[in-house]
C-alpha positions in Angstrom: -13.6 30.1 -5.6 -14.5 26.6 -7.1 -17.1 26.6 -9.4 -20.5 24.6 -8.3 -21.4 22.6 -10.8 -25.2 21.1 -11.3 -24.1 17.3 -9.6 -26.0 16.0 -6.6 -24.0 13.2 -6.2 -23.1 12.7 -2.9 -22.9 9.9 0.2 -21.1 7.2 1.8 -21.8 3.5 2.8 -20.7 0.5 5.1 -19.0 -2.2 3.8 -19.9 -4.9 5.5 -23.2 -6.6 7.6 -23.0 -8.6 10.4 -23.8 -12.0 10.3 -27.3 -13.3 11.5 -26.0 -15.5 14.3 -22.9 -15.5 17.2 -19.8 -13.5 17.0 -18.9 -13.3 13.2 -15.7 -14.3 12.0 -13.3 -12.5 11.2 -10.3 -14.0 9.7 -8.8 -12.6 6.4 -8.1 -15.5 3.8 -5.8 -15.0 0.6 -5.7 -17.3 -1.9 -4.3 -17.3 -5.5 -6.6 -17.1 -8.6 -4.6 -17.3 -12.2 -1.4 -15.1 -11.0 -3.7 -12.7 -9.3 -3.7 -12.3 -5.5 -7.3 -12.5 -3.7 -7.8 -11.4 -0.4 -11.5 -11.8 1.1 -12.3 -10.2 4.3 -15.7 -11.6 5.8 -18.8 -10.1 7.2 -18.6 -8.3 10.0 -14.8 -7.6 9.2 -14.9 -4.2 9.3 -17.3 -3.4 12.4 -14.6 -5.7 14.1 -11.7 -3.9 13.3 -10.0 -1.4 15.7 -11.2 2.2 15.5 -9.0 4.8 15.2 -10.2 8.9 15.5 -8.3 11.3 16.1 -6.9 13.8 18.9 -6.7 18.1 18.9 -4.9 20.2 17.1 -1.6 19.9 17.5 -1.3 22.6 14.6 -3.8 25.3 13.2 -3.1 27.2 10.4 -6.1 29.9 9.5 -4.5 31.8 6.7 -1.8 32.5 3.9 1.2 35.2 4.3 -1.2 37.9 6.2 -4.6 37.6 8.5 -6.1 39.3 5.2 -5.2 35.8 2.7 -7.9 33.8 3.8 -8.8 30.3 2.9 -11.4 29.9 0.4 -10.9 26.2 -0.4 -8.2 24.2 0.5 -7.7 21.2 -2.5 -4.3 19.7 -1.6 -1.9 19.0 1.6 1.5 17.9 1.8 3.4 17.2 4.9 7.2 17.1 4.5 9.3 15.0 6.4 11.0 17.6 8.7 7.6 19.2 9.2 7.0 21.8 7.0 3.4 21.7 5.2 2.1 22.7 2.2 -1.1 24.0 0.5 -3.2 24.9 -2.3 -6.0 26.8 -2.0 -8.4 27.5 -4.5 -9.5 31.3 -4.8 -11.5 33.1 -7.5 -9.2 34.0 -9.8 -6.7 31.2 -9.6 -4.6 28.5 -7.4 -2.0 29.8 -4.6 0.4 27.7 -3.1 1.6 28.3 0.5 4.7 26.6 2.4 4.5 26.6 5.9 6.9 26.0 8.5 6.8 22.9 11.4 5.3 25.5 13.6 2.6 26.7 11.4 3.9 30.0 10.6 4.3 31.5 6.7 7.0 30.6 4.8 6.7 31.5 1.5 4.4 31.4 -1.5 5.4 29.5 -4.5 4.8 30.7 -7.8 1.6 32.7 -8.4 -1.9 33.1 -10.2 -2.1 32.8 -13.8 -1.6 31.0 -17.1 2.4 31.3 -17.5 4.8 29.5 -16.2 5.3 28.8 -12.4 1.5 30.3 -12.4 -1.5 28.7 -11.4 -5.4 28.5 -12.2 -6.6 25.3 -11.1 -3.2 23.7 -9.8 -3.4 20.1 -7.7 -0.5 19.0 -6.5 0.5 15.4 -7.2 1.9 13.0 -4.9 5.6 11.3 -6.0 7.5 14.9 -5.1 10.9 14.2 -4.6 12.9 15.9 -1.9 12.4 19.4 -1.9 10.6 19.2 -5.5 6.9 19.4 -5.6 4.7 18.3 -8.9 1.1 20.1 -9.9 -0.7 20.0 -12.3 -3.1 22.4 -13.6 -6.1 21.0 -15.5 -6.9 24.8 -17.2 -3.8 24.7 -18.8 -3.0 21.7 -19.5 0.5 22.0 -17.8 2.9 19.9 -15.4 4.8 22.2 -13.4 7.9 21.1 -11.3 9.0 23.9 -8.3 11.5 23.6 -5.5 10.4 24.3 -2.0 12.0 27.5 -2.2 10.3 28.9 -5.3 12.6 28.6 -8.0 10.7 27.0 -11.3 12.5 23.4 -11.6 10.9 23.0 -15.3 7.0 23.0 -17.4 5.7 20.9 -20.2 2.7 21.7 -21.6 0.3 18.9 -22.0 -2.5 20.8 -24.1 -0.9 19.0 -27.5 -2.7 15.8 -26.4 -6.2 18.2 -27.1 -9.1 19.1 -24.9 -10.2 16.5 -22.4 -7.8 14.1 -23.2 -6.1 14.7 -19.5 -9.3 15.2 -17.0 -8.3 14.2 -13.6 -5.2 13.4 -12.6 -4.4 9.9 -10.1 -0.8 10.8 -8.9 2.6 10.3 -9.8 4.3 6.9 -10.5 7.8 6.4 -9.3 9.5 6.4 -12.4 7.5 10.4 -12.5 5.0 9.1 -15.0 1.4 10.4 -13.9 -1.9 8.2 -13.9 -4.8 10.5 -15.3 -7.9 10.1 -16.7 -9.7 11.1 -20.1 -13.1 13.3 -20.7 -14.9 11.4 -23.0 -18.6 12.6 -21.7 -18.5 15.3 -24.8 -17.6 12.7 -27.1 -20.5 10.2 -26.0 -22.5 10.1 -28.6 -24.3 6.5 -28.0 -28.4 6.4 -27.7 -28.8 5.8 -24.0 -31.9 6.3 -24.2 -33.7 7.0 -20.3 -31.7 4.4 -18.7 -29.0 4.7 -16.2 -25.2 3.7 -17.8 -21.9 4.3 -17.0 -19.4 6.6 -18.8 -16.6 5.5 -20.4 -13.7 6.1 -18.5 -10.3 5.7 -20.4 -7.4 5.5 -18.1 -4.2 6.5 -18.9 -0.2 7.1 -18.5 1.4 10.5 -19.2 5.4 10.9 -19.5 5.5 14.9 -19.8 9.4 14.5 -20.3 9.1 12.8 -24.0 6.2 13.5 -23.5 4.4 10.8 -24.1 0.3 9.5 -23.6 -0.5 5.7 -23.6 -3.5 3.8 -22.6 -3.8 1.7 -20.0 -7.8 0.2 -20.2 -10.4 1.7 -21.7 -12.1 -1.6 -19.5 -13.3 0.5 -16.3 -16.2 2.4 -15.8 -16.6 5.5 -15.1 -19.5 7.7 -13.2 -23.1 6.5 -13.0 -25.6 8.8 -15.0 -28.4 9.5 -16.9 -29.3 11.9 -19.7 -31.8 14.7 -19.3 -32.7 17.1 -20.9 -31.0 21.2 -20.6 -31.8 24.3 -22.6 -28.2 25.8 -23.5 -28.8 28.7 -25.5 -32.2 28.1 -26.7 -30.9 24.8 -27.9 -31.8 22.0 -25.5 -29.5 19.1 -25.3 -29.2 15.9 -23.1 -26.8 16.2 -20.7 -25.3 13.3 -18.7 -26.1 14.0 -14.9 -24.5 11.6 -11.9 -27.0 9.4 -10.6 -26.8 10.4 -6.7 -25.6 8.3 -4.7 -24.3 6.5 -8.0 -21.5 4.4 -8.6 -17.9 5.8 -9.2 -14.6 5.0 -9.7 -12.0 6.2 -7.9 -8.0 5.8 -8.5 -4.7 6.3 -6.6 -1.3 6.3 -8.2 1.5 5.1 -5.6 4.9 3.8 -6.4 4.8 1.0 -9.9 0.9 0.4 -9.1 -2.0 2.0 -9.8 -5.6 1.4 -7.6 -8.7 1.3 -8.2 -12.2 1.0 -6.4 -14.7 0.8 -9.5 -17.5 0.7 -7.2 -18.9 -2.7 -9.4 -18.4 -4.4 -5.7 -16.3 -3.7 -2.5 -13.4 -4.7 -4.5 -9.9 -2.4 -4.3 -8.2 -3.6 -7.2 -4.2 -3.0 -7.6 -2.9 -3.0 -11.0 0.8 -3.1 -12.6 1.9 -1.3 -15.5 1.7 -1.6 -18.4 -1.9 -3.0 -17.1 -2.3 -5.7 -15.0 -4.3 -7.7 -11.9 -1.9 -8.0 -9.3 -4.4 -8.3 -6.4 -8.0 -7.6 -5.5 -8.8 -7.0 -1.5 -12.5 -8.0 -1.3 -15.1 -7.6 1.5 -18.4 -9.2 1.9 -21.4 -7.4 2.2 -24.3 -5.9 0.8 -24.7 -2.2 -0.3 -26.9 0.1 1.6 -30.4 1.0 0.9 -31.2 4.7 0.1 -34.4 5.1 1.9 -37.1 8.5 1.7 -34.8 10.0 4.1 -31.6 9.6 2.3 -33.0 10.7 -0.5 -34.7 14.1 0.8 -31.8 15.4 2.4 -29.6 15.1 -0.7 -32.2 16.6 -2.7 -32.0 19.2 -0.1 -27.8 19.4 -0.2 -28.1 20.0 -3.8 -30.7 22.8 -3.7 -28.8 24.3 -0.6 -25.0 24.2 -2.9 -27.4 25.7 -6.3 -28.4 28.4 -3.5 -25.0 29.6 -2.8 -24.4 30.5 -6.7 -26.2 33.5 -6.3 -28.9 35.1 -8.9 -26.3 36.2 -11.2 -26.7 32.8 -13.1 -30.4 33.4 -13.8 -32.0 30.8 -15.9 -29.8 28.5 -15.3 -29.9 28.8 -11.7 -33.6 27.6 -12.3 -32.6 25.0 -14.9 -30.4 23.6 -12.0 -33.3 23.5 -9.4 -35.7 21.5 -12.1 -32.8 18.8 -12.4 -32.2 18.7 -9.4 -36.1 17.8 -8.6 -36.1 15.6 -12.1 -32.5 13.5 -11.3 -32.1 10.1 -10.4 -31.8 8.8 -7.1 -29.8 5.5 -7.2 -31.8 2.8 -4.5 -29.0 1.3 -3.0 -25.1 3.5 -2.6 -22.0 3.1 -3.7 -19.6 1.4 -1.4 -17.2 4.6 -1.7 -17.2 7.9 -2.3 -13.7 8.5 -2.2 -9.9 7.0 -1.7 -6.7 8.8 -1.2 -3.1 7.0 -1.0 -1.4 7.6 2.0 2.4 8.1 3.2 3.9 4.9 3.5 1.8 2.7 1.2 -1.9 2.5 2.8 -5.2 3.5 0.7 -7.7 5.1 2.6 -11.2 4.4 1.5 -14.3 6.5 2.7 -17.0 4.9 3.0 -20.7 5.9 1.4 -22.9 7.2 3.6 -26.3 9.4 3.4 -25.6 13.4 3.2 -27.1 13.7 6.6 -24.4 12.1 8.2 -21.6 14.6 8.5 -19.0 12.4 9.9 -16.3 11.1 7.3 -15.7 7.3 7.8 -13.1 5.6 6.5 -11.8 2.5 5.9 -7.5 1.8 5.9 -5.6 -1.1 3.8 -2.8 -1.6 4.7 0.4 -2.2 2.6 -0.5 -5.8 2.0 -4.2 -5.3 1.0 -5.3 -6.5 4.4 -7.6 -4.0 6.3 -6.0 -1.9 9.4 -8.3 -0.2 11.1 -11.2 2.1 10.4 -11.3 5.5 11.3 -13.8 8.5 11.9 -12.3 11.9 11.4 -14.1 15.3 12.8 -17.5 15.8 11.7 -17.2 18.0 8.4 -14.0 17.6 7.8 -12.1 17.0 4.7 -9.0 14.8 4.4 -6.4 16.4 2.9 -3.1 14.1 3.6 -2.9 11.0 5.7 0.3 10.1 7.5 1.4 6.9 9.3 0.7 9.0 12.7 -0.6 12.2 11.8 -3.4 13.0 8.9 -4.1 16.8 8.1 -8.3 18.2 7.5 -9.2 21.0 6.2 -12.3 22.5 8.3 -14.9 25.1 9.2 -14.9 27.6 12.2 -18.3 28.8 13.7 -18.4 32.3 11.4 -17.6 29.4 8.5 -14.1 30.7 8.0 -11.9 27.5 6.5 -8.5 26.6 7.9 -6.4 23.6 8.2 -5.7 21.5 10.9 -2.6 18.6 11.9 -4.1 16.1 14.2 -2.3 12.8 15.7 -4.5 9.5 14.9 -5.5 7.8 17.9 -5.7 4.3 17.8 -8.1 2.0 19.2 -8.9 -1.6 20.2 -10.7 -3.6 18.3 -14.6 -3.7 18.6 -16.6 -6.8 20.2 
């Protein structure tokens, strides 16, 4: 099962505010600024966009090879053009990769749990897989693995040579096979930040696993908004970077030959070409949503409930985490976005930041041309795993808190009035 970190950064938000009087203009303007395309959406554009929802599940997958192999936490999913579905389930001892037929019937397990070739501990599926070949990066072993859907090992590349933390979170695969990632630099941050909030450094790197070669694309994009807090570690008091509740964070998605970046410094979704040049900036008018006392209380309650799941075995550390929650910094206003996903066909799905008490995932969908397509509400308490042109795959829990996966059609709606 995934580890439960002492983080309390949660929540989501709306993008635009209504005009003070009369019907708001929703006209999108496009202009050029020193070779960069600027696409601006006025206040009210999101609220006026078509509201999409999802229909009833057309396919439900409840478990792996047998009914006894229930899912723990589905980390990734992919639907192939022929209807087959790939799932990666994070279990206590490692990651299990399952392939299902178009009818939801179990076909086979791909690889197994372990730290050798074709084995996974903390595997994550990367987009950009070609044909029947899938690409999986294991954060635990720093290994990139290529396997076919027939469970044949195509190849593997050990990327641990780049050093601990050099590859943190993969953001996807480019058309030429290289992949984009962010480096973990928080352990090496020796600056004295005092009691102020700050945004961590977040180098963006591109990795050519065939060479192998790692190049830094940018050091200019800020990382998560954090504040230093004291924590006892083996009898020694250390300062730990603790995420700011509802705070700013940078989201990345790589697709084709481009990298989409939402830094949450503003409402912009910026698109870069490689080696690293800004091509387009998609912007939305509107302010960040304020964080009130109710939102703060909901965030602390959710964080405490998460820590309680750690059980009694963690002893004093669990109490430290609970103390940190009470002392944790919470922002006065929410970030614009909480997560981002690249959809099949080139669209980008941005999940809005809202209070944690709002369990409905709200998305804004940006087309390949950078213009607003629709806003989208997913089922309550669901997690988006994959998005296509007319279907989505979501993870849900039943009344017994058993996780399962559903394929659901997208129901398009008319524009709001």
